[in-house]
All heavy atoms as a GROMACS GRO file, in nm:
protein
  525
    1MET      N    1   2.077  -0.687  -0.417
    1MET     CA    2   2.200  -0.759  -0.441
    1MET      C    3   2.180  -0.851  -0.560
    1MET      O    4   2.089  -0.931  -0.562
    1MET     CB    5   2.237  -0.837  -0.315
    1MET     CG    6   2.365  -0.913  -0.328
    1MET     SD    7   2.426  -0.967  -0.170
    1MET     CE    8   2.378  -1.134  -0.168
    2THR      N    9   2.269  -0.836  -0.658
    2THR     CA   10   2.263  -0.926  -0.772
    2THR      C   11   2.340  -1.053  -0.739
    2THR      O   12   2.423  -1.058  -0.649
    2THR     CB   13   2.324  -0.860  -0.896
    2THR    OG1   14   2.460  -0.829  -0.868
    2THR    CG2   15   2.247  -0.735  -0.935
    3GLY      N   16   2.320  -1.156  -0.818
    3GLY     CA   17   2.382  -1.284  -0.789
    3GLY      C   18   2.526  -1.295  -0.833
    3GLY      O   19   2.605  -1.364  -0.771
    4GLU      N   20   2.563  -1.223  -0.940
    4GLU     CA   21   2.697  -1.238  -0.995
    4GLU      C   22   2.756  -1.103  -1.030
    4GLU      O   23   2.685  -1.009  -1.062
    4GLU     CB   24   2.692  -1.324  -1.121
    4GLU     CG   25   2.646  -1.465  -1.096
    4GLU     CD   26   2.630  -1.543  -1.225
    4GLU    OE1   27   2.612  -1.480  -1.331
    4GLU    OE2   28   2.632  -1.665  -1.218
    5VAL      N   29   2.889  -1.097  -1.028
    5VAL     CA   30   2.964  -0.978  -1.066
    5VAL      C   31   3.065  -1.022  -1.170
    5VAL      O   32   3.134  -1.123  -1.152
    5VAL     CB   33   3.035  -0.916  -0.944
    5VAL    CG1   34   3.122  -0.800  -0.985
    5VAL    CG2   35   2.935  -0.874  -0.839
    6SER      N   36   3.076  -0.946  -1.278
    6SER     CA   37   3.170  -0.979  -1.384
    6SER      C   38   3.302  -0.907  -1.358
    6SER      O   39   3.308  -0.784  -1.352
    6SER     CB   40   3.114  -0.937  -1.519
    6SER     OG   41   3.209  -0.959  -1.620
    7LEU      N   42   3.410  -0.983  -1.344
    7LEU     CA   43   3.544  -0.927  -1.331
    7LEU      C   44   3.626  -0.974  -1.450
    7LEU      O   45   3.664  -1.091  -1.457
    7LEU     CB   46   3.611  -0.973  -1.201
    7LEU     CG   47   3.558  -0.915  -1.072
    7LEU    CD1   48   3.627  -0.978  -0.954
    7LEU    CD2   49   3.574  -0.766  -1.069
    8TYR      N   50   3.647  -0.885  -1.544
    8TYR     CA   51   3.723  -0.916  -1.666
    8TYR      C   52   3.665  -1.036  -1.739
    8TYR      O   53   3.738  -1.122  -1.788
    8TYR     CB   54   3.870  -0.939  -1.634
    8TYR     CG   55   3.935  -0.820  -1.568
    8TYR    CD1   56   3.969  -0.823  -1.433
    8TYR    CD2   57   3.956  -0.704  -1.640
    8TYR    CE1   58   4.026  -0.713  -1.371
    8TYR    CE2   59   4.015  -0.594  -1.579
    8TYR     CZ   60   4.048  -0.600  -1.446
    8TYR     OH   61   4.105  -0.489  -1.386
    9GLY      N   62   3.535  -1.046  -1.744
    9GLY     CA   63   3.467  -1.153  -1.815
    9GLY      C   64   3.446  -1.279  -1.734
    9GLY      O   65   3.390  -1.376  -1.784
   10ILE      N   66   3.493  -1.280  -1.610
   10ILE     CA   67   3.473  -1.398  -1.524
   10ILE      C   68   3.364  -1.364  -1.424
   10ILE      O   69   3.376  -1.268  -1.348
   10ILE     CB   70   3.603  -1.435  -1.451
   10ILE    CG1   71   3.712  -1.468  -1.552
   10ILE    CG2   72   3.580  -1.552  -1.356
   10ILE    CD1   73   3.849  -1.487  -1.490
   11TYR      N   74   3.260  -1.442  -1.426
   11TYR     CA   75   3.149  -1.418  -1.334
   11TYR      C   76   3.178  -1.483  -1.199
   11TYR      O   77   3.212  -1.601  -1.191
   11TYR     CB   78   3.020  -1.473  -1.390
   11TYR     CG   79   2.969  -1.392  -1.507
   11TYR    CD1   80   2.992  -1.433  -1.637
   11TYR    CD2   81   2.902  -1.273  -1.485
   11TYR    CE1   82   2.950  -1.357  -1.743
   11TYR    CE2   83   2.858  -1.197  -1.590
   11TYR     CZ   84   2.881  -1.239  -1.719
   11TYR     OH   85   2.839  -1.163  -1.824
   12MET      N   86   3.169  -1.398  -1.097
   12MET     CA   87   3.194  -1.446  -0.961
   12MET      C   88   3.073  -1.415  -0.876
   12MET      O   89   3.009  -1.312  -0.895
   12MET     CB   90   3.317  -1.377  -0.902
   12MET     CG   91   3.444  -1.400  -0.982
   12MET     SD   92   3.584  -1.319  -0.911
   12MET     CE   93   3.608  -1.420  -0.768
   13PRO      N   94   3.039  -1.500  -0.782
   13PRO     CA   95   2.926  -1.470  -0.694
   13PRO      C   96   2.958  -1.350  -0.606
   13PRO      O   97   3.069  -1.336  -0.555
   13PRO     CB   98   2.909  -1.597  -0.612
   13PRO     CG   99   3.024  -1.683  -0.639
   13PRO     CD  100   3.098  -1.628  -0.755
   14SER      N  101   2.860  -1.265  -0.591
   14SER     CA  102   2.883  -1.143  -0.513
   14SER      C  103   2.907  -1.176  -0.366
   14SER      O  104   2.979  -1.102  -0.298
   14SER     CB  105   2.765  -1.049  -0.528
   14SER     OG  106   2.646  -1.109  -0.484
   15LEU      N  107   2.852  -1.287  -0.319
   15LEU     CA  108   2.876  -1.324  -0.179
   15LEU      C  109   3.023  -1.358  -0.156
   15LEU      O  110   3.078  -1.329  -0.050
   15LEU     CB  111   2.787  -1.442  -0.140
   15LEU     CG  112   2.793  -1.483   0.005
   15LEU    CD1  113   2.751  -1.368   0.095
   15LEU    CD2  114   2.707  -1.604   0.031
   16LEU      N  115   3.089  -1.416  -0.256
   16LEU     CA  116   3.232  -1.446  -0.245
   16LEU      C  117   3.313  -1.318  -0.233
   16LEU      O  118   3.405  -1.309  -0.150
   16LEU     CB  119   3.279  -1.528  -0.366
   16LEU     CG  120   3.429  -1.559  -0.372
   16LEU    CD1  121   3.468  -1.652  -0.259
   16LEU    CD2  122   3.464  -1.618  -0.505
   17LEU      N  123   3.280  -1.219  -0.314
   17LEU     CA  124   3.351  -1.091  -0.306
   17LEU      C  125   3.328  -1.023  -0.172
   17LEU      O  126   3.420  -0.966  -0.113
   17LEU     CB  127   3.309  -1.001  -0.420
   17LEU     CG  128   3.342  -1.053  -0.560
   17LEU    CD1  129   3.285  -0.960  -0.665
   17LEU    CD2  130   3.491  -1.069  -0.576
   18MET      N  131   3.205  -1.030  -0.122
   18MET     CA  132   3.176  -0.971   0.009
   18MET      C  133   3.248  -1.046   0.120
   18MET      O  134   3.294  -0.987   0.217
   18MET     CB  135   3.027  -0.970   0.033
   18MET     CG  136   2.955  -0.868  -0.047
   18MET     SD  137   2.785  -0.859   0.005
   18MET     CE  138   2.720  -0.761  -0.125
   19ALA      N  139   3.259  -1.178   0.105
   19ALA     CA  140   3.330  -1.257   0.207
   19ALA      C  141   3.478  -1.222   0.209
   19ALA      O  142   3.539  -1.214   0.316
   19ALA     CB  143   3.310  -1.405   0.181
   20LEU      N  144   3.537  -1.199   0.091
   20LEU     CA  145   3.678  -1.159   0.086
   20LEU      C  146   3.697  -1.021   0.150
   20LEU      O  147   3.792  -0.999   0.225
   20LEU     CB  148   3.727  -1.160  -0.058
   20LEU     CG  149   3.742  -1.297  -0.122
   20LEU    CD1  150   3.779  -1.283  -0.269
   20LEU    CD2  151   3.844  -1.380  -0.050
   21LEU      N  152   3.606  -0.929   0.119
   21LEU     CA  153   3.613  -0.796   0.180
   21LEU      C  154   3.593  -0.804   0.330
   21LEU      O  155   3.662  -0.737   0.408
   21LEU     CB  156   3.510  -0.704   0.115
   21LEU     CG  157   3.510  -0.560   0.161
   21LEU    CD1  158   3.644  -0.493   0.134
   21LEU    CD2  159   3.399  -0.484   0.094
   22ALA      N  160   3.500  -0.888   0.374
   22ALA     CA  161   3.475  -0.904   0.518
   22ALA      C  162   3.595  -0.966   0.586
   22ALA      O  163   3.627  -0.932   0.701
   22ALA     CB  164   3.351  -0.990   0.540
   23LEU      N  165   3.664  -1.057   0.518
   23LEU     CA  166   3.785  -1.117   0.576
   23LEU      C  167   3.892  -1.011   0.597
   23LEU      O  168   3.956  -1.006   0.703
   23LEU     CB  169   3.836  -1.229   0.484
   23LEU     CG  170   3.960  -1.301   0.533
   23LEU    CD1  171   3.930  -1.379   0.660
   23LEU    CD2  172   4.012  -1.392   0.426
   24LEU      N  173   3.911  -0.925   0.497
   24LEU     CA  174   4.011  -0.819   0.512
   24LEU      C  175   3.974  -0.723   0.624
   24LEU      O  176   4.059  -0.684   0.705
   24LEU     CB  177   4.026  -0.743   0.380
   24LEU     CG  178   4.088  -0.821   0.266
   24LEU    CD1  179   4.085  -0.737   0.138
   24LEU    CD2  180   4.230  -0.861   0.299
   25LEU      N  181   3.846  -0.685   0.630
   25LEU     CA  182   3.803  -0.592   0.735
   25LEU      C  183   3.813  -0.655   0.874
   25LEU      O  184   3.856  -0.590   0.970
   25LEU     CB  185   3.659  -0.547   0.709
   25LEU     CG  186   3.641  -0.451   0.593
   25LEU    CD1  187   3.492  -0.426   0.569
   25LEU    CD2  188   3.711  -0.320   0.620
   26SER      N  189   3.774  -0.781   0.886
   26SER     CA  190   3.781  -0.845   1.018
   26SER      C  191   3.925  -0.867   1.061
   26SER      O  192   3.956  -0.860   1.180
   26SER     CB  193   3.702  -0.976   1.019
   26SER     OG  194   3.760  -1.069   0.931
   27ARG      N  195   4.016  -0.894   0.966
   27ARG     CA  196   4.158  -0.905   1.000
   27ARG      C  197   4.211  -0.771   1.050
   27ARG      O  198   4.290  -0.765   1.144
   27ARG     CB  199   4.240  -0.952   0.881
   27ARG     CG  200   4.220  -1.094   0.848
   27ARG     CD  201   4.276  -1.179   0.956
   27ARG     NE  202   4.247  -1.318   0.927
   27ARG     CZ  203   4.275  -1.416   1.009
   27ARG    NH1  204   4.332  -1.392   1.123
   27ARG    NH2  205   4.246  -1.536   0.977
   28GLY      N  206   4.171  -0.663   0.987
   28GLY     CA  207   4.211  -0.530   1.032
   28GLY      C  208   4.158  -0.498   1.170
   28GLY      O  209   4.230  -0.446   1.256
   29LEU      N  210   4.031  -0.532   1.193
   29LEU     CA  211   3.973  -0.509   1.325
   29LEU      C  212   4.041  -0.595   1.430
   29LEU      O  213   4.064  -0.550   1.543
   29LEU     CB  214   3.823  -0.540   1.322
   29LEU     CG  215   3.733  -0.437   1.258
   29LEU    CD1  216   3.591  -0.490   1.248
   29LEU    CD2  217   3.734  -0.310   1.341
   30SER      N  218   4.073  -0.719   1.395
   30SER     CA  219   4.141  -0.808   1.488
   30SER      C  220   4.278  -0.754   1.525
   30SER      O  221   4.319  -0.758   1.642
   30SER     CB  222   4.153  -0.947   1.425
   30SER     OG  223   4.227  -1.031   1.507
   31TRP      N  224   4.347  -0.702   1.425
   31TRP     CA  225   4.479  -0.642   1.452
   31TRP      C  226   4.466  -0.522   1.546
   31TRP      O  227   4.544  -0.508   1.641
   31TRP     CB  228   4.543  -0.600   1.321
   31TRP     CG  229   4.679  -0.542   1.339
   31TRP    CD1  230   4.796  -0.610   1.361
   31TRP    CD2  231   4.712  -0.403   1.341
   31TRP    NE1  232   4.898  -0.521   1.374
   31TRP    CE2  233   4.851  -0.394   1.362
   31TRP    CE3  234   4.638  -0.287   1.325
   31TRP    CZ2  235   4.916  -0.272   1.369
   31TRP    CZ3  236   4.704  -0.166   1.332
   31TRP    CH2  237   4.841  -0.160   1.353
   32LEU      N  238   4.366  -0.437   1.521
   32LEU     CA  239   4.346  -0.320   1.608
   32LEU      C  240   4.309  -0.362   1.750
   32LEU      O  241   4.360  -0.305   1.847
   32LEU     CB  242   4.235  -0.231   1.550
   32LEU     CG  243   4.274  -0.145   1.431
   32LEU    CD1  244   4.151  -0.071   1.378
   32LEU    CD2  245   4.381  -0.046   1.469
   33LEU      N  246   4.222  -0.462   1.763
   33LEU     CA  247   4.183  -0.507   1.896
   33LEU      C  248   4.299  -0.573   1.969
   33LEU      O  249   4.312  -0.558   2.091
   33LEU     CB  250   4.065  -0.604   1.886
   33LEU     CG  251   3.933  -0.542   1.841
   33LEU    CD1  252   3.827  -0.649   1.824
   33LEU    CD2  253   3.887  -0.437   1.940
   34ALA      N  254   4.383  -0.645   1.896
   34ALA     CA  255   4.501  -0.706   1.958
   34ALA      C  256   4.599  -0.600   2.005
   34ALA      O  257   4.658  -0.612   2.113
   34ALA     CB  258   4.568  -0.802   1.861
   35ARG      N  259   4.616  -0.496   1.925
   35ARG     CA  260   4.705  -0.386   1.966
   35ARG      C  261   4.652  -0.312   2.087
   35ARG      O  262   4.730  -0.262   2.168
   35ARG     CB  263   4.722  -0.287   1.850
   35ARG     CG  264   4.788  -0.344   1.728
   35ARG     CD  265   4.934  -0.358   1.741
   35ARG     NE  266   4.993  -0.225   1.749
   35ARG     CZ  267   5.122  -0.203   1.771
   35ARG    NH1  268   5.202  -0.302   1.786
   35ARG    NH2  269   5.168  -0.080   1.778
   36ALA      N  270   4.520  -0.305   2.101
   36ALA     CA  271   4.460  -0.236   2.214
   36ALA      C  272   4.453  -0.324   2.339
   36ALA      O  273   4.418  -0.276   2.446
   36ALA     CB  274   4.320  -0.188   2.177
   37GLY      N  275   4.487  -0.453   2.325
   37GLY     CA  276   4.483  -0.542   2.440
   37GLY      C  277   4.346  -0.597   2.473
   37GLY      O  278   4.322  -0.645   2.583
   38PHE      N  279   4.255  -0.590   2.378
   38PHE     CA  280   4.118  -0.636   2.401
   38PHE      C  281   4.110  -0.787   2.420
   38PHE      O  282   4.023  -0.836   2.491
   38PHE     CB  283   4.029  -0.592   2.285
   38PHE     CG  284   3.886  -0.632   2.300
   38PHE    CD1  285   3.803  -0.565   2.387
   38PHE    CD2  286   3.834  -0.738   2.228
   38PHE    CE1  287   3.672  -0.601   2.403
   38PHE    CE2  288   3.703  -0.776   2.242
   38PHE     CZ  289   3.621  -0.707   2.329
   39TYR      N  290   4.202  -0.862   2.358
   39TYR     CA  291   4.195  -1.008   2.361
   39TYR      C  292   4.226  -1.065   2.500
   39TYR      O  293   4.204  -1.183   2.522
   39TYR     CB  294   4.287  -1.069   2.256
   39TYR     CG  295   4.227  -1.065   2.118
   39TYR    CD1  296   4.267  -0.973   2.026
   39TYR    CD2  297   4.128  -1.156   2.082
   39TYR    CE1  298   4.211  -0.969   1.900
   39TYR    CE2  299   4.072  -1.153   1.958
   39TYR     CZ  300   4.113  -1.060   1.866
   39TYR     OH  301   4.056  -1.057   1.743
   40ARG      N  302   4.273  -0.983   2.593
   40ARG     CA  303   4.289  -1.030   2.731
   40ARG      C  304   4.154  -1.054   2.795
   40ARG      O  305   4.142  -1.131   2.889
   40ARG     CB  306   4.366  -0.929   2.813
   40ARG     CG  307   4.514  -0.925   2.779
   40ARG     CD  308   4.588  -0.826   2.864
   40ARG     NE  309   4.555  -0.690   2.817
   40ARG     CZ  310   4.524  -0.590   2.898
   40ARG    NH1  311   4.525  -0.606   3.028
   40ARG    NH2  312   4.496  -0.471   2.849
   41LEU      N  313   4.050  -0.990   2.744
   41LEU     CA  314   3.915  -1.001   2.801
   41LEU      C  315   3.832  -1.108   2.733
   41LEU      O  316   3.722  -1.140   2.780
   41LEU     CB  317   3.842  -0.867   2.789
   41LEU     CG  318   3.914  -0.746   2.849
   41LEU    CD1  319   3.840  -0.620   2.815
   41LEU    CD2  320   3.927  -0.764   2.998
   42VAL      N  321   3.882  -1.166   2.624
   42VAL     CA  322   3.805  -1.262   2.545
   42VAL      C  323   3.840  -1.403   2.589
   42VAL      O  324   3.958  -1.436   2.606
   42VAL     CB  325   3.836  -1.242   2.395
   42VAL    CG1  326   3.767  -1.347   2.311
   42VAL    CG2  327   3.795  -1.104   2.351
   43TRP      N  328   3.738  -1.487   2.608
   43TRP     CA  329   3.761  -1.624   2.654
   43TRP      C  330   3.827  -1.709   2.547
   43TRP      O  331   3.921  -1.782   2.574
   43TRP     CB  332   3.627  -1.686   2.697
   43TRP     CG  333   3.639  -1.830   2.729
   43TRP    CD1  334   3.707  -1.884   2.834
   43TRP    CD2  335   3.583  -1.938   2.657
   43TRP    NE1  336   3.696  -2.018   2.830
   43TRP    CE2  337   3.620  -2.056   2.724
   43TRP    CE3  338   3.504  -1.947   2.544
   43TRP    CZ2  339   3.581  -2.180   2.679
   43TRP    CZ3  340   3.465  -2.071   2.500
   43TRP    CH2  341   3.503  -2.186   2.568
   44HIS      N  342   3.775  -1.703   2.423
   44HIS     CA  343   3.828  -1.785   2.314
   44HIS      C  344   3.850  -1.695   2.193
   44HIS      O  345   3.754  -1.665   2.120
   44HIS     CB  346   3.729  -1.897   2.282
   44HIS     CG  347   3.790  -2.011   2.211
   44HIS    ND1  348   3.838  -2.001   2.084
   44HIS    CD2  349   3.812  -2.139   2.251
   44HIS    CE1  350   3.886  -2.118   2.046
   44HIS    NE2  351   3.872  -2.204   2.148
   45PRO      N  352   3.970  -1.649   2.168
   45PRO     CA  353   3.994  -1.552   2.061
   45PRO      C  354   3.954  -1.601   1.922
   45PRO      O  355   3.907  -1.522   1.841
   45PRO     CB  356   4.145  -1.527   2.068
   45PRO     CG  357   4.183  -1.564   2.206
   45PRO     CD  358   4.091  -1.674   2.248
   46ALA      N  359   3.972  -1.731   1.893
   46ALA     CA  360   3.935  -1.780   1.760
   46ALA      C  361   3.784  -1.773   1.738
   46ALA      O  362   3.738  -1.736   1.629
   46ALA     CB  363   3.985  -1.922   1.742
   47LEU      N  364   3.708  -1.809   1.839
   47LEU     CA  365   3.561  -1.798   1.826
   47LEU      C  366   3.517  -1.653   1.815
   47LEU      O  367   3.424  -1.621   1.740
   47LEU     CB  368   3.492  -1.864   1.946
   47LEU     CG  369   3.492  -2.015   1.948
   47LEU    CD1  370   3.426  -2.064   2.076
   47LEU    CD2  371   3.421  -2.070   1.828
   48PHE      N  372   3.586  -1.566   1.886
   48PHE     CA  373   3.554  -1.423   1.877
   48PHE      C  374   3.583  -1.372   1.737
   48PHE      O  375   3.504  -1.295   1.681
   48PHE     CB  376   3.634  -1.345   1.981
   48PHE     CG  377   3.608  -1.198   1.977
   48PHE    CD1  378   3.495  -1.146   2.038
   48PHE    CD2  379   3.695  -1.112   1.912
   48PHE    CE1  380   3.469  -1.011   2.032
   48PHE    CE2  381   3.670  -0.978   1.906
   48PHE     CZ  382   3.557  -0.926   1.967
   49ASP      N  383   3.696  -1.415   1.679
   49ASP     CA  384   3.729  -1.373   1.542
   49ASP      C  385   3.626  -1.424   1.442
   49ASP      O  386   3.589  -1.353   1.349
   49ASP     CB  387   3.868  -1.421   1.504
   49ASP     CG  388   3.977  -1.342   1.571
   49ASP    OD1  389   3.949  -1.231   1.620
   49ASP    OD2  390   4.090  -1.393   1.576
   50LEU      N  391   3.581  -1.549   1.458
   50LEU     CA  392   3.479  -1.604   1.369
   50LEU      C  393   3.348  -1.525   1.381
   50LEU      O  394   3.286  -1.491   1.279
   50LEU     CB  395   3.455  -1.752   1.401
   50LEU     CG  396   3.346  -1.819   1.318
   50LEU    CD1  397   3.386  -1.824   1.171
   50LEU    CD2  398   3.317  -1.957   1.372
   51ALA      N  399   3.308  -1.495   1.502
   51ALA     CA  400   3.185  -1.417   1.523
   51ALA      C  401   3.198  -1.278   1.464
   51ALA      O  402   3.103  -1.226   1.403
   51ALA     CB  403   3.152  -1.410   1.671
   52MET      N  404   3.317  -1.219   1.478
   52MET     CA  405   3.338  -1.085   1.423
   52MET      C  406   3.332  -1.089   1.270
   52MET      O  407   3.275  -1.000   1.207
   52MET     CB  408   3.472  -1.030   1.469
   52MET     CG  409   3.496  -0.887   1.429
   52MET     SD  410   3.635  -0.811   1.511
   52MET     CE  411   3.768  -0.922   1.472
   53PHE      N  412   3.387  -1.195   1.209
   53PHE     CA  413   3.379  -1.210   1.064
   53PHE      C  414   3.234  -1.221   1.018
   53PHE      O  415   3.194  -1.159   0.920
   53PHE     CB  416   3.459  -1.333   1.019
   53PHE     CG  417   3.436  -1.371   0.876
   53PHE    CD1  418   3.493  -1.297   0.774
   53PHE    CD2  419   3.356  -1.478   0.844
   53PHE    CE1  420   3.472  -1.332   0.642
   53PHE    CE2  421   3.334  -1.514   0.714
   53PHE     CZ  422   3.391  -1.440   0.611
   54ILE      N  423   3.154  -1.301   1.088
   54ILE     CA  424   3.014  -1.320   1.050
   54ILE      C  425   2.937  -1.188   1.065
   54ILE      O  426   2.854  -1.154   0.979
   54ILE     CB  427   2.952  -1.433   1.133
   54ILE    CG1  428   3.014  -1.566   1.089
   54ILE    CG2  429   2.801  -1.437   1.116
   54ILE    CD1  430   2.977  -1.683   1.176
   55VAL      N  431   2.965  -1.114   1.169
   55VAL     CA  432   2.896  -0.985   1.188
   55VAL      C  433   2.935  -0.888   1.078
   55VAL      O  434   2.850  -0.819   1.021
   55VAL     CB  435   2.927  -0.928   1.329
   55VAL    CG1  436   2.884  -0.784   1.340
   55VAL    CG2  437   2.861  -1.013   1.436
   56VAL      N  438   3.064  -0.882   1.045
   56VAL     CA  439   3.110  -0.790   0.938
   56VAL      C  440   3.050  -0.831   0.805
   56VAL      O  441   3.004  -0.747   0.726
   56VAL     CB  442   3.264  -0.786   0.933
   56VAL    CG1  443   3.314  -0.715   0.808
   56VAL    CG2  444   3.320  -0.720   1.057
   57LEU      N  445   3.048  -0.963   0.776
   57LEU     CA  446   2.988  -1.010   0.651
   57LEU      C  447   2.838  -0.978   0.646
   57LEU      O  448   2.787  -0.935   0.542
   57LEU     CB  449   3.010  -1.160   0.636
   57LEU     CG  450   2.952  -1.225   0.510
   57LEU    CD1  451   3.013  -1.163   0.386
   57LEU    CD2  452   2.975  -1.375   0.514
   58GLY      N  453   2.770  -0.994   0.755
   58GLY     CA  454   2.627  -0.960   0.759
   58GLY      C  455   2.604  -0.813   0.736
   58GLY      O  456   2.510  -0.775   0.664
   59MET      N  457   2.689  -0.729   0.794
   59MET     CA  458   2.674  -0.584   0.774
   59MET      C  459   2.702  -0.546   0.629
   59MET      O  460   2.634  -0.461   0.573
   59MET     CB  461   2.765  -0.507   0.869
   59MET     CG  462   2.720  -0.515   1.013
   59MET     SD  463   2.830  -0.432   1.125
   59MET     CE  464   2.817  -0.265   1.069
   60LEU      N  465   2.802  -0.610   0.567
   60LEU     CA  466   2.832  -0.581   0.426
   60LEU      C  467   2.716  -0.623   0.337
   60LEU      O  468   2.678  -0.552   0.244
   60LEU     CB  469   2.960  -0.651   0.383
   60LEU     CG  470   3.090  -0.592   0.434
   60LEU    CD1  471   3.207  -0.677   0.389
   60LEU    CD2  472   3.106  -0.450   0.386
   61CYS      N  473   2.661  -0.742   0.363
   61CYS     CA  474   2.548  -0.788   0.282
   61CYS      C  475   2.425  -0.700   0.300
   61CYS      O  476   2.348  -0.681   0.208
   61CYS     CB  477   2.513  -0.932   0.319
   61CYS     SG  478   2.634  -1.052   0.262
   62ARG      N  479   2.411  -0.647   0.418
   62ARG     CA  480   2.294  -0.563   0.447
   62ARG      C  481   2.305  -0.426   0.382
   62ARG      O  482   2.208  -0.376   0.326
   62ARG     CB  483   2.280  -0.549   0.599
   62ARG     CG  484   2.174  -0.455   0.645
   62ARG     CD  485   2.036  -0.512   0.625
   62ARG     NE  486   1.937  -0.428   0.687
   62ARG     CZ  487   1.858  -0.345   0.619
   62ARG    NH1  488   1.868  -0.338   0.489
   62ARG    NH2  489   1.771  -0.271   0.680
   63PHE      N  490   2.425  -0.367   0.387
   63PHE     CA  491   2.436  -0.227   0.346
   63PHE      C  492   2.498  -0.207   0.208
   63PHE      O  493   2.484  -0.100   0.151
   63PHE     CB  494   2.516  -0.148   0.450
   63PHE     CG  495   2.444  -0.138   0.581
   63PHE    CD1  496   2.493  -0.201   0.693
   63PHE    CD2  497   2.325  -0.069   0.590
   63PHE    CE1  498   2.426  -0.193   0.814
   63PHE    CE2  499   2.257  -0.061   0.710
   63PHE     CZ  500   2.307  -0.124   0.822
   64LEU      N  501   2.570  -0.305   0.153
   64LEU     CA  502   2.623  -0.290   0.018
   64LEU      C  503   2.527  -0.350  -0.081
   64LEU      O  504   2.474  -0.458  -0.060
   64LEU     CB  505   2.759  -0.359   0.004
   64LEU     CG  506   2.878  -0.290   0.066
   64LEU    CD1  507   3.004  -0.370   0.037
   64LEU    CD2  508   2.895  -0.150   0.012
   65LYS      N  509   2.508  -0.282  -0.190
   65LYS     CA  510   2.420  -0.331  -0.296
   65LYS      C  511   2.506  -0.362  -0.418
   65LYS      O  512   2.520  -0.283  -0.509
   65LYS     CB  513   2.314  -0.227  -0.332
   65LYS     CG  514   2.231  -0.180  -0.215
   65LYS     CD  515   2.144  -0.290  -0.163
   65LYS     CE  516   2.058  -0.236  -0.049
   65LYS     NZ  517   1.996  -0.338   0.027
   66ILE      N  518   2.570  -0.478  -0.417
   66ILE     CA  519   2.654  -0.516  -0.531
   66ILE      C  520   2.572  -0.603  -0.624
   66ILE      O  521   2.506  -0.692  -0.585
   66ILE     CB  522   2.781  -0.591  -0.487
   66ILE    CG1  523   2.871  -0.497  -0.409
   66ILE    CG2  524   2.855  -0.646  -0.606
   66ILE    CD1  525   2.997  -0.564  -0.357
   0.00000   0.00000   0.00000
């Protein structure tokens, strides 16, 4: 993983881009889980969403080589 990514001449940290991608993916997963009724089984949905975001971000950092 490199430290920076150039977007049209603007250098951005790669972790920021991965965090944005993880946010989009976790929002999609949250929507799917809500549609499936999974949140009836979760004690605190906001904490579950935060944990899911951290897990998705960790997986992106582990498997993407930006």
